[in-house]
C-alpha positions in Angstrom: 0.3 -0.1 0.1 3.0 2.2 0.2 3.3 2.1 -3.9 1.7 4.3 -5.9 -0.1 1.7 -7.9 -0.9 -0.9 -5.5 -2.3 1.7 -3.2 -6.0 1.0 -3.9 -5.5 -2.8 -3.8 -7.3 -5.3 -2.0 -4.0 -6.8 0.4 -5.3 -9.9 2.0 -3.1 -12.4 4.3 -2.6 -16.1 2.5 -3.9 -17.7 5.1 -7.5 -16.1 4.4 -7.4 -17.0 0.9 -8.2 -20.6 1.2 -11.8 -20.3 1.7 -11.5 -18.0 -1.6 -10.8 -20.5 -4.3 -11.8 -20.3 -8.0 -14.4 -23.8 -7.6 -17.7 -21.9 -7.8 -16.8 -19.8 -10.9 -17.6 -21.1 -14.2 -14.3 -21.9 -16.5 -14.8 -21.1 -19.9 -13.7 -23.2 -23.2 -11.2 -21.5 -24.8 -12.1 -22.5 -28.1 -15.9 -21.1 -27.5 -15.5 -18.3 -25.1 -19.4 -18.5 -24.7 -19.7 -21.8 -23.4 -18.8 -23.1 -20.4 -16.2 -26.2 -20.0 -18.9 -29.2 -18.4 -18.1 -32.0 -20.2 -15.2 -34.4 -20.7 -13.8 -36.0 -23.5 -12.0 -39.8 -22.6 -10.5 -39.8 -25.8 -8.8 -36.4 -25.5 -8.2 -36.6 -21.9 -9.7 -33.4 -21.5 -12.3 -31.0 -20.5 -14.8 -29.6 -23.3 -18.1 -27.5 -23.8 -21.0 -28.5 -25.5 -19.9 -26.7 -28.6 -16.7 -29.2 -29.0 -18.4 -31.8 -28.5 -21.0 -31.2 -31.4 -17.8 -30.7 -33.5 -14.4 -32.1 -33.6 -15.0 -34.0 -30.7 -18.2 -35.6 -32.3 -17.5 -39.4 -32.5 -15.0 -39.4 -29.0 -16.7 -40.7 -25.6 -17.7 -37.6 -23.4 -19.4 -37.2 -20.7 -20.3 -34.6 -17.8 -17.5 -33.8 -15.3 -19.3 -34.5 -12.4 -19.6 -38.0 -13.6 -16.0 -39.1 -14.0 -14.5 -36.5 -11.2 -14.6 -39.1 -8.8 -12.6 -41.7 -11.1 -9.9 -39.1 -12.3 -9.9 -37.5 -8.8 -8.9 -41.6 -7.1 -6.4 -42.4 -9.8 -4.6 -38.5 -9.3 -5.1 -39.6 -5.2 -2.9 -42.9 -5.8 -0.9 -41.0 -7.7 -0.2 -38.3 -5.0 0.4 -41.1 -2.6 2.9 -42.9 -4.3 4.8 -39.4 -4.9 4.7 -38.5 -1.2 6.4 -42.2 -0.3 8.8 -41.6 -2.7 9.3 -37.6 -1.2 9.7 -39.8 2.2 12.2 -42.2 0.7 13.9 -39.5 -1.0 14.1 -37.4 2.4 15.5 -40.3 4.2 18.2 -41.2 1.1 19.3 -37.9 1.4 19.8 -38.5 5.6 21.9 -40.9 4.8 24.1 -39.1 2.3 24.8 -36.6 4.4 25.4 -39.2 7.1 27.5 -41.3 4.9 29.4 -37.9 4.0 30.3 -37.4 7.7 31.4 -40.7 7.9 34.0 -40.1 5.1 35.0 -37.7 6.2 35.4 -39.4 9.3 36.7 -42.4 8.1 39.4 -40.5 5.9 40.8 -38.9 8.8 41.4 -41.5 10.6 42.8 -43.4 7.4 45.6 -39.9 7.4 46.2 -40.8 10.8 46.8 -43.9 10.1 48.9 -43.1 6.8 51.3 -40.6 8.8 52.1 -43.0 11.7 52.5 -45.5 9.3 55.5 -43.2 7.1 56.6 -41.9 10.6 57.3 -45.2 11.9 58.5 -46.6 8.1 60.8 -43.6 7.9 62.3 -44.5 11.4 62.4 -48.2 11.0 64.7 -47.1 7.5 66.8 -44.7 9.3 67.3 -47.3 11.5 68.4 -49.6 8.9 70.9 -46.8 7.4 72.8 -46.6 10.8 72.8 -50.7 10.8 74.2 -51.0 7.2 77.2 -47.9 8.1 77.7 -49.6 11.0 78.2 -53.0 9.4 80.2 -50.6 7.0 82.7 -49.9 9.2 83.0 -52.9 10.7 83.9 -54.9 7.6 86.4 -51.8 6.4 88.0 -52.0 10.0 88.4 -55.8 9.8 89.3 -55.4 6.1 91.7 -53.3 7.4 93.5 -54.8 10.7 94.2 -58.1 8.0 95.8 -55.4 5.7 97.7 -54.3 8.0 98.8 -57.3 9.9 99.7 -58.9 6.8 101.7 -55.2 5.9 103.3 -55.6 9.5 104.5 -59.3 8.5 105.7 -58.5 5.1 107.5 -55.8 6.4 109.2 -57.9 9.2 110.3 -60.2 6.8 111.6 -57.8 4.1 113.6 -56.2 7.1 114.8 -59.5 7.9 116.0 -60.3 4.7 117.5 -56.8 3.9 119.7 -57.7 6.9 121.0 -61.0 5.7 121.5 -60.0 2.0 123.1 -57.1 3.1 125.4 -59.1 6.0 126.1 -60.8 3.3 127.1 -59.2 0.5 129.5 -57.4 3.2 130.7 -60.8 3.9 131.6 -61.9 0.5 133.2 -58.2 -0.3 135.3 -57.5 2.9 135.6 -60.9 4.6 138.4 -63.4 4.1 138.4 -66.6 2.8 138.4 -68.0 6.3 135.6 -65.8 7.9 133.5 -66.9 4.6 134.2 -71.0 5.6 133.5 -70.3 9.2 130.2 -67.9 9.1 128.9 -70.0 5.4 126.6 -72.4 7.7 125.3 -69.7 9.9 124.3 -67.5 6.7 123.4 -70.1 4.3 120.8 -71.4 7.4 119.0 -68.1 7.7 119.1 -67.2 3.9 117.0 -70.4 3.4 115.0 -70.2 6.2 113.7 -66.8 5.2 114.0 -68.0 1.3 111.7 -70.5 2.3 108.9 -68.4 5.1 105.2 -68.5 2.6 104.0 -65.4 1.9 101.0 -64.5 -0.5 101.8 -62.7 -3.5 98.6 -60.7 -3.3 96.6 -58.9 -0.7 94.9 -61.0 2.2 91.7 -58.7 1.4 90.0 -57.4 -1.6 88.1 -54.0 -1.7 84.6 -56.4 -3.2 82.1 -54.5 -0.8 79.2 -53.8 -2.7 75.5 -53.0 -1.8 72.3 -54.6 -3.7 69.2 -51.9 -2.5 66.9 -54.6 -4.1 67.9 -57.5 -1.6 65.8 -58.3 1.4 66.8 -57.5 4.8 64.2 -58.9 6.3 61.6 -57.5 9.0 62.1 -54.8 11.3 59.0 -53.7 14.0 56.2 -55.5 10.9 58.0 -53.6 8.1 59.8 -54.9 5.5 63.4 -53.6 4.2 65.6 -53.5 1.8 69.4 -52.8 1.1 72.2 -55.0 2.4 75.7 -55.1 1.7 77.7 -58.0 0.2 80.5 -59.1 0.7 80.4 -62.1 -0.7 82.1 -62.5 -4.3 81.3 -65.2 -6.6 84.8 -67.7 -7.4 84.1 -69.1 -10.7 87.4 -71.6 -9.4 84.9 -72.9 -6.7 81.5 -73.0 -8.0 80.6 -76.5 -8.6 78.3 -78.9 -10.8 75.7 -81.5 -9.6 73.2 -84.2 -10.9 72.9 -88.0 -12.1 72.5 -86.1 -15.6 76.2 -84.2 -16.1 77.7 -86.8 -18.2 74.9 -88.8 -19.8 71.4 -88.1 -21.3 69.2 -90.3 -23.6 68.4 -88.4 -27.3 65.4 -86.5 -27.0 64.7 -86.5 -23.4 65.0 -83.8 -21.2 68.0 -83.8 -18.6 69.9 -81.0 -16.9 72.3 -80.6 -14.0 72.7 -77.7 -11.4 75.2 -75.2 -10.5 76.2 -74.4 -7.4 78.2 -70.8 -7.1 80.7 -70.2 -4.3 82.6 -67.4 -3.1 86.0 -67.2 -2.7 86.4 -68.6 0.9 84.2 -71.7 -0.6 80.9 -71.3 1.1 77.3 -71.2 -1.1 76.6 -67.7 -1.9 72.2 -67.3 -0.8 71.7 -64.9 -3.4 71.3 -65.6 -7.6 72.0 -62.6 -10.0 75.2 -64.1 -11.3 75.9 -63.9 -15.5 75.9 -67.7 -16.0 76.7 -68.9 -19.8 76.5 -72.2 -21.0 77.4 -74.1 -24.1 76.5 -77.2 -25.9 78.2 -78.1 -28.8 78.2 -81.7 -30.6 82.0 -82.7 -31.2 81.5 -84.8 -34.8 78.8 -81.9 -35.8 80.1 -78.1 -36.0 76.6 -77.6 -36.7 75.2 -79.4 -33.8 74.5 -77.3 -30.4 72.4 -77.1 -28.1 70.3 -74.2 -26.5 69.7 -74.8 -23.0 68.1 -73.1 -20.3 69.4 -71.4 -17.3 66.8 -70.9 -14.7 68.0 -68.9 -11.6 66.7 -70.2 -8.3 68.0 -66.8 -6.0 69.3 -69.1 -3.7 73.2 -69.6 -5.1 72.3 -72.4 -7.6 71.0 -72.0 -11.1 69.5 -75.2 -13.0 70.6 -75.7 -16.3 68.5 -77.6 -18.8 68.2 -79.2 -22.0 66.8 -81.8 -24.8 69.7 -83.1 -27.1 68.5 -84.4 -30.7 71.4 -85.8 -31.8 73.4 -88.7 -30.0 77.2 -88.5 -29.7 79.5 -87.2 -28.2 79.1 -83.1 -26.4 81.7 -81.2 -25.2 79.8 -78.2 -22.1 81.4 -75.6 -21.2 80.2 -73.6 -18.1 81.3 -70.2 -17.0 80.5 -68.0 -14.2 81.6 -64.5 -15.4 83.2 -65.0 -17.9 85.3 -67.9 -16.4 84.8 -71.5 -16.3 83.5 -73.5 -13.1 85.2 -76.0 -11.3 85.3 -79.1 -13.8 84.4 -77.1 -16.9 85.0 -78.2 -19.8 83.5 -81.6 -19.7 82.2 -84.2 -21.8 78.3 -85.4 -22.3 77.4 -88.6 -23.9 74.4 -88.4 -25.1 72.7 -92.0 -25.7 70.4 -93.0 -28.1 66.4 -93.6 -27.6 65.7 -95.7 -24.9 64.7 -99.0 -26.3 61.5 -100.6 -25.7 61.4 -104.1 -25.3 59.7 -106.1 -28.0 59.4 -109.3 -26.7 57.5 -111.0 -23.3 59.0 -111.0 -20.0 58.7 -114.8 -19.2 60.7 -117.8 -18.0 59.9 -120.1 -20.6 59.4 -120.0 -24.0 58.6 -123.8 -24.3 56.1 -123.2 -21.5 54.4 -120.1 -23.3 54.2 -121.8 -26.5 52.1 -124.5 -25.1 54.8 -127.0 -26.0 55.2 -126.2 -29.3 58.9 -127.6 -30.5 59.5 -124.6 -33.3 58.9 -122.2 -30.5 62.5 -120.1 -30.2 63.6 -117.7 -27.5 66.0 -114.9 -28.9 68.0 -115.5 -25.2 69.3 -118.3 -27.2 68.2 -121.2 -24.4 67.2 -124.5 -25.8 65.8 -127.6 -24.2 66.8 -131.3 -24.7 64.8 -133.3 -27.4 65.6 -130.9 -30.1 63.2 -128.1 -28.2 64.2 -124.8 -29.4 62.9 -122.8 -26.9 64.4 -122.1 -23.0 62.8 -124.1 -20.2 62.0 -123.8 -16.7 61.1 -126.1 -14.4 62.5 -128.6 -16.7 65.8 -131.1 -15.6 68.8 -129.2 -16.3 67.3 -126.1 -17.5 66.4 -123.9 -14.2 66.4 -120.9 -16.4 65.1 -117.4 -15.0 62.6 -115.0 -16.3 63.9 -112.9 -19.3 63.0 -110.7 -21.9 62.6 -113.1 -25.0 63.6 -110.4 -27.5 67.1 -110.2 -25.9 67.4 -112.5 -23.2 68.0 -109.7 -20.8 67.1 -110.6 -17.2 65.7 -107.2 -15.5 62.4 -106.2 -16.5 63.1 -102.4 -16.2 66.3 -103.0 -18.7 67.0 -101.4 -22.2 66.1 -103.5 -25.6 69.7 -104.5 -26.5 68.3 -105.6 -30.2 68.8 -103.2 -33.2 66.3 -102.5 -35.5 64.3 -106.3 -36.1 64.9 -107.7 -39.5 61.9 -109.2 -41.7 62.7 -112.5 -39.9 63.1 -111.8 -36.3 60.5 -109.8 -36.4 58.2 -112.7 -37.7 60.1 -115.1 -34.9 59.7 -112.1 -32.7 55.6 -111.8 -33.9 54.9 -115.7 -33.2 56.5 -115.7 -30.0 54.5 -112.4 -28.8 51.2 -114.7 -30.1 52.3 -118.1 -29.1 
């Protein structure tokens, strides 16, 4: 009412307008402004007037609004009820979303605290591991230096003794008389001989092989896995050894192999892998025939070398570590022919197994009295034993000694087996 344009307008509280609804006023048809909307077209789902029913809604099912309001009102009420239920669900979901957001923030803060605590503990463990490694390195350096100092003192003392002996001997030979030389010869000779017989190393007693491996597992400290170790042991190819049943013999087209055990200069086994191992296997008689062995690093100082030879014969095997031959390398590998299976039967009596056939033969060469060609068992003069009918081998799991069978022997074999 303070504005000029609305000063004369009647202003009413919103609560007072609930009773002043527009339901009592008639609604006019937008197509026919003089006609009231009293009918409802079911097909078009909209209120219509009398002129609309006579016009474009002529064939449509129509009824008065008072007759259809209950049905359509009930449908709206059901839809309203369903919408209200969805509203309640949405409010619950929104409440849960807010609660989950608070939970996520709280959990993130707790995990962040755990991460910081873990990082601080890890850093502390790493620093302690660093101190241990540096102390270990210092102890190793002092140990090597002490050994070098001891060796140096021993060598210096030996050199001093030799210089004294040499100077005395030279002075004796140059200034001494014949009698003096002959008198002191035995003492001087004994002294020089003893000095010359003193054993000493021509190389330093220790080396500078100190390495740091950042990928080496160093164990667990306070629940943290740490890496990094000082490697003092260095592989010595001359101390490395070869092991395995198939070291010097193998079968054609059969997977075989052996094991390389790496050791350090003191002969102790290395507990780690990563060494440069090179293996060559070449045929001695066939230059173009060479095997391609597979080297598997077990990570504990051992290496498995496997191969499958296709040609029989003699092979030269070279196993090198860091370009140097290991102990026992090179060596000779004999590859035998493929294992020959027995073609006959393992039995103890050709005569019995043939049903008493006089002409039944056995490759073992045994015969029976009375002109029987087969060997006998349990008969007088022929005790016999179980053997292969093809070659006479008495061991059931043995290799057949027969070569490729000829036609006649094959026929005899087939007959014996069939009998």
